[in-house]
C-alpha positions as CSV (number, residue, x, y, z in Angstrom):
1,X,35.7,208.7,-2.2
2,X,33.9,204.5,-1.4
3,X,30.3,204.9,-1.8
4,X,28.4,201.6,-1.1
5,X,25.6,202.2,-2.9
6,X,22.9,199.3,-2.4
7,X,19.7,198.5,-5.0
8,X,16.5,197.3,-4.4
9,X,13.5,196.6,-6.5
10,X,10.3,196.2,-5.1
11,X,9.4,197.0,-9.4
12,X,10.9,196.8,-12.4
13,X,12.2,198.9,-14.9
14,X,11.2,197.3,-17.3
15,X,11.4,201.1,-19.9
16,X,15.2,202.0,-18.3
17,X,18.0,200.7,-19.7
18,X,20.3,199.3,-17.1
19,X,19.1,201.3,-14.6
20,X,21.3,199.5,-11.4
21,X,24.1,200.8,-13.0
22,X,22.6,204.0,-14.0
23,X,21.0,205.0,-10.2
24,X,24.6,203.7,-9.3
25,X,26.6,205.3,-11.5
26,X,24.4,209.1,-11.1
27,X,25.0,208.5,-6.7
28,X,29.0,208.5,-7.5
29,X,28.8,212.0,-9.5
30,X,26.9,213.2,-7.5
31,X,28.4,212.6,-3.9
32,X,32.2,213.3,-5.7
33,X,30.4,216.5,-7.5
34,X,30.0,217.5,-4.1
35,X,33.5,216.7,-2.7
36,X,32.6,213.6,-0.8
37,X,36.1,212.3,0.9
38,X,36.2,208.3,3.0
39,X,33.0,205.6,2.8
40,X,30.0,205.8,3.2
41,X,27.0,204.5,2.3
42,X,23.2,204.8,0.1
43,X,20.6,202.5,-0.1
44,X,17.4,203.0,-3.0
45,X,14.2,201.3,-2.9
46,X,12.8,201.5,-5.9
47,X,8.9,201.0,-5.7
48,X,5.4,201.9,-7.1
49,X,3.2,204.9,-6.6
50,X,0.9,203.7,-3.4
51,X,4.0,202.5,-1.9
52,X,5.9,206.1,-1.9
53,X,2.9,207.5,-0.8
54,X,2.5,204.7,2.5
55,X,6.2,206.0,3.0
56,X,4.7,209.4,2.6
57,X,2.1,209.1,4.8
58,X,3.9,206.7,7.5
59,X,6.9,209.2,7.9
60,X,6.6,212.9,6.6
61,X,2.5,212.4,7.1
62,X,2.0,213.8,3.8
63,X,-1.4,212.1,2.9
64,X,-0.2,211.8,-1.1
65,X,2.7,209.3,-3.9
66,X,5.3,211.6,-5.5
67,X,8.8,210.9,-7.6
68,X,11.3,210.6,-5.5
69,X,11.2,210.4,-1.3
70,X,14.8,210.9,0.2
71,X,15.1,209.5,3.9
72,X,18.7,211.9,4.5
73,X,21.5,210.7,8.2
74,X,23.5,213.9,8.6
75,X,23.6,212.5,12.9
76,X,24.9,209.4,12.0
77,X,28.6,208.5,12.4
78,X,31.0,206.1,11.6
79,X,32.4,204.3,8.5
80,X,31.3,203.6,5.9
81,X,28.6,206.7,7.3
82,X,26.0,206.1,5.9
83,X,24.5,209.1,3.7
84,X,20.7,207.9,4.0
85,X,18.1,205.8,1.9
86,X,16.4,206.8,-1.6
87,X,13.0,206.1,-2.5
88,X,12.6,205.8,-5.9
89,X,8.7,206.4,-7.8
90,X,8.6,203.9,-10.9
91,X,5.4,204.9,-11.9
92,X,6.2,209.1,-12.3
93,X,10.2,208.3,-13.7
94,X,6.8,206.5,-16.6
95,X,4.6,209.3,-16.1
96,X,7.0,211.8,-16.3
97,X,9.7,211.6,-18.1
98,X,6.3,211.4,-20.9
99,X,5.0,215.0,-19.7
100,X,8.8,216.5,-20.0
101,X,9.1,214.7,-23.2
102,X,12.1,213.0,-22.8
103,X,13.8,209.8,-22.3
104,X,12.8,207.2,-18.9
105,X,16.6,207.5,-17.6
106,X,17.4,210.7,-18.2
107,X,13.7,210.9,-15.8
108,X,14.9,207.8,-13.6
109,X,19.1,209.8,-13.7
110,X,17.3,213.4,-12.9
111,X,15.3,211.8,-10.1
112,X,18.2,210.4,-8.4
113,X,21.0,212.9,-8.5
114,X,17.5,214.8,-7.4
115,X,18.0,212.9,-4.1
116,X,21.2,212.1,-3.5
117,X,21.4,216.0,-3.6
118,X,18.9,215.8,-0.7
119,X,20.8,213.4,1.3
120,X,23.7,215.9,1.2
121,X,22.2,219.0,3.0
122,X,20.5,220.1,-0.5
123,X,17.1,221.2,-0.3
124,X,14.4,223.3,-2.6
125,X,12.2,225.1,0.5
126,X,12.5,229.4,-1.5
127,X,13.4,230.4,-4.3
128,X,18.1,231.1,-4.5
129,X,17.6,227.0,-2.6
130,X,15.6,225.3,-6.1
131,X,17.8,227.7,-7.9
132,X,20.9,226.4,-6.8
133,X,19.9,223.0,-6.7
134,X,18.9,222.7,-10.1
135,X,22.3,224.4,-10.9
136,X,24.1,220.9,-9.2
137,X,21.2,218.8,-10.3
138,X,22.4,220.3,-13.9
139,X,26.0,220.4,-13.8
140,X,26.6,216.2,-12.2
141,X,24.0,215.3,-15.0
142,X,25.4,216.3,-18.0
143,X,27.9,214.2,-18.4
144,X,25.6,211.8,-17.5
145,X,22.0,210.8,-18.6
146,X,20.5,211.6,-22.2
147,X,19.5,214.8,-23.2
148,X,16.3,213.2,-24.7
């Protein structure tokens, strides 16, 4: 499996050590865990709450901010295949890490893996799907993200 990952920072993650490396590591780990074969591309944008709110409103009809947005491209054909786009909310990385009592790196890793799973077809619309997705997240994260 070959995965091209483009990462753009509209807002830097100053409190996170090596954020670009961590994002790439998480994307690759999720793709490998799901057994993707072939060539793929994913783009990641790191921005602030207000920009996430705008994108959520414009593309999903929800006028609210969120921690991460995932825009899967299930029907895209070609080589490399476009998995989709991830938008990470820098502000939520900071606030949720504090809220959950773990590191900024752990929160960034979780949100990246969570979003990658969305790009690969996972959702959490009901309890069974939520449990399945959480189990996959934790399995992928166990060797990547710091526990604290």
